[in-house]
C-alpha positions as CSV (number, residue, x, y, z in Angstrom):
1,M,-14.0,3.2,-17.2
2,L,-10.8,1.6,-16.2
3,G,-9.5,5.0,-15.1
4,R,-11.9,5.8,-12.9
5,L,-11.5,2.2,-11.4
6,H,-7.7,2.8,-11.3
7,L,-8.5,6.0,-9.6
8,A,-10.8,4.7,-7.1
9,A,-8.8,1.6,-6.1
10,C,-5.9,4.1,-5.2
11,W,-7.9,5.9,-2.7
12,V,-8.5,2.3,-1.1
13,L,-4.8,1.7,-1.3
14,V,-4.2,5.3,0.3
15,F,-6.9,4.9,3.2
16,G,-6.3,1.6,4.0
17,N,-2.6,1.5,4.1
18,G,-2.7,4.7,6.1
19,L,-5.2,3.1,8.7
20,A,-3.3,-0.2,8.9
21,G,-0.2,2.0,9.1
22,I,-1.5,3.9,12.0
23,W,-3.3,1.1,13.7
24,S,0.0,-1.0,13.9
25,L,2.1,1.9,15.1
26,A,-0.2,2.2,17.8
27,A,-0.1,-1.6,18.7
28,T,3.6,-1.0,19.0
29,R,2.6,0.8,22.5
30,L,-0.7,-0.1,23.3
31,H,-0.9,-4.2,23.6
32,S,-4.6,-4.3,23.5
33,L,-5.1,-3.0,20.3
34,R,-2.6,-5.9,18.6
35,S,-5.4,-8.2,17.3
36,P,-6.1,-10.9,14.6
37,S,-8.0,-8.0,12.5
38,L,-4.8,-5.8,12.2
39,W,-2.7,-8.3,10.4
40,W,-5.9,-9.2,8.3
41,L,-6.0,-5.7,7.1
42,T,-2.3,-5.2,6.4
43,A,-2.8,-8.3,4.5
44,F,-5.6,-7.0,2.3
45,V,-4.1,-3.6,1.4
46,Q,-1.0,-4.9,1.1
47,F,-2.1,-7.3,-1.3
48,W,-4.5,-4.4,-2.6
49,V,-1.0,-2.9,-4.1
50,F,-0.7,-5.5,-6.9
51,V,-4.6,-5.1,-7.5
52,Q,-4.1,-1.6,-7.9
53,L,-0.9,-2.3,-10.4
54,T,-2.7,-5.0,-12.1
55,L,-5.5,-2.3,-12.8
56,A,-3.2,0.6,-14.0
57,A,-1.3,-2.3,-16.6
58,L,-4.7,-3.0,-17.9
59,H,-5.6,0.9,-18.2
60,L,-2.3,1.5,-19.9
61,N,-2.9,-1.4,-22.0
62,A,-6.2,-0.6,-23.4
63,D,-4.7,2.6,-24.3
64,E,-7.1,4.7,-22.5
65,G,-4.4,7.1,-21.1
66,A,-1.0,7.6,-20.6
67,A,1.1,7.6,-17.1
68,G,3.8,9.9,-16.2
69,S,7.4,8.1,-15.5
70,F,7.0,9.3,-11.9
71,H,3.4,7.7,-11.4
72,V,4.5,4.3,-12.5
73,F,7.9,4.6,-10.4
74,Y,5.8,5.7,-7.6
75,G,3.4,2.3,-8.6
76,V,6.2,-0.2,-8.9
77,L,7.9,1.3,-5.5
78,S,5.1,0.3,-3.6
79,A,4.8,-2.8,-4.6
80,V,8.7,-3.2,-4.1
81,T,7.8,-1.6,-0.5
82,V,5.4,-4.8,0.5
83,T,8.1,-7.4,-0.9
84,I,10.8,-6.1,1.4
85,L,8.4,-5.6,4.4
86,Y,7.4,-9.6,3.8
87,S,10.5,-10.7,3.1
88,Y,12.0,-8.9,6.4
89,R,8.9,-10.0,8.7
90,S,10.7,-13.0,10.1
91,Q,14.4,-10.9,10.6
92,L,12.6,-8.1,12.6
93,S,9.8,-10.1,14.4
94,R,10.6,-8.2,17.6
95,Y,9.8,-4.9,15.5
96,L,7.0,-5.9,13.5
97,H,4.1,-3.9,14.2
98,A,6.9,-0.9,13.8
99,L,7.9,-2.4,10.6
100,Y,4.6,-2.6,9.3
101,G,3.2,0.7,10.6
102,W,6.2,2.7,9.0
103,G,5.6,0.5,5.7
104,G,2.3,1.1,5.7
105,L,2.3,4.6,6.2
106,F,5.4,5.1,3.4
107,I,2.8,3.2,1.3
108,M,0.2,5.3,1.8
109,G,2.7,8.5,1.3
110,L,3.4,6.7,-2.4
111,G,-0.1,6.5,-3.5
112,I,-0.9,10.3,-2.5
113,R,2.3,11.4,-4.7
114,A,1.0,9.1,-7.4
115,L,-2.2,10.7,-7.1
116,V,-1.0,14.2,-7.2
117,L,1.3,13.2,-10.5
118,I,-1.9,12.0,-12.4
């Protein structure tokens, strides 16, 4: 049960961060795409990384499965990436859309890589 929920949550993480990343990168050039909705989506999908980690911890703690070390590494690296993006938002405010655009695509890639290693 938790394994299927963890897998479904990973797809939300992958598609959500990919969409937010592409939208944010497009907004670097097209100012009409800059809207509060972009930041709401970005906040949701980056918070979702921590939801995904919580589901993973519950899944592993329930002894429903075992995870490979690189699968765990990519999950933890996703959370570290979110915290780094958040911590640099004020220093790189001029490049905020690019920062969150590339960051979202990086998190998407980590999620895809973790899916491959299941």
